[in-house]
C-alpha positions in Angstrom: -4.1 69.3 147.5 -2.0 72.1 147.1 -1.9 75.1 149.4 -4.8 77.4 149.5 -4.4 81.3 149.5 -5.7 81.0 153.2 -2.8 78.7 154.0 -0.2 80.9 152.3 -1.6 83.9 154.3 -1.4 81.8 157.6 2.0 80.9 157.0 3.3 84.3 156.3 1.3 85.6 159.2 3.5 83.0 161.4 6.8 83.4 159.5 6.8 87.2 159.9 5.1 87.1 163.4 2.3 89.2 162.5 -0.9 90.0 164.4 -4.0 91.0 162.9 -3.6 94.8 163.2 -0.2 94.7 161.7 -1.8 93.1 158.5 -4.4 95.6 158.6 -1.5 98.4 158.5 0.3 96.3 155.9 -2.6 96.1 153.5 -3.3 99.9 154.1 0.2 100.8 152.7 -1.5 99.6 149.2 -4.4 101.4 149.9 -6.6 97.9 150.5 -8.9 98.2 153.3 -9.4 94.9 155.4 -11.0 94.7 158.7 -9.8 92.4 161.7 -13.3 90.7 161.4 -12.6 89.8 157.8 -9.2 88.5 158.5 -10.5 86.4 161.5 -12.8 84.8 158.9 -9.8 84.0 156.6 -7.8 82.2 159.4 -10.6 79.9 160.5 -10.5 76.4 160.0 -12.4 75.3 156.5 -15.2 73.4 158.6 -16.0 76.3 160.7 -19.3 78.2 159.8 -17.6 81.5 159.5 -14.7 80.4 157.5 -14.2 82.7 154.2 -12.1 81.6 151.3 -9.1 84.0 150.5 -9.2 85.3 147.4 -6.5 86.5 144.7 -7.0 89.9 145.4 -6.8 90.0 149.2 -3.4 88.0 148.9 -2.3 89.9 146.0 -2.7 93.2 148.1 -1.3 91.5 151.3 2.0 90.6 149.5 2.5 94.0 147.7 1.8 95.7 151.1 4.2 93.1 152.6 6.9 94.0 150.0 6.5 97.7 151.3 6.5 97.0 154.8 9.8 94.9 154.6 11.7 96.7 151.9 10.4 100.4 152.2 8.5 102.2 149.6 9.8 102.4 146.0 12.3 105.3 145.5 10.8 108.0 143.3 13.4 107.3 140.7 12.6 103.5 140.1 8.6 104.8 139.9 9.3 107.3 137.4 11.5 104.9 135.5 8.7 102.2 135.5 5.8 105.0 134.6 8.1 105.8 131.6 8.3 102.3 130.7 4.6 101.7 130.8 4.0 104.9 128.5 6.6 103.8 126.0 5.1 100.3 126.1 1.5 101.8 125.6 2.7 104.0 122.4 4.1 101.0 121.1 1.1 99.1 121.3 -1.2 101.9 119.7 1.3 102.2 116.9 1.1 98.5 116.1 -2.7 98.7 116.2 -2.5 101.9 114.1 -0.4 99.9 111.2 
């Protein structure tokens, strides 16, 4: 069987030498709240009573936070360009629906 989200999270924690407090702070960078207790359940063995499966949302938010943690926040100019691109795409889609 392939890697689970829990396995990926564990491997990233070890590779980046992160403590639970680091992971909580990394998730906070993307406004995602997770407690140390919740993390403990994610890092337990699958056969443990308190084991919790890591959902896609938790892993996605952790990865997005990790990018910010490692690279720093996105520059304002790039953010503005991304927002303009999204607006342009939305206008295009609205026009296609109207036609």
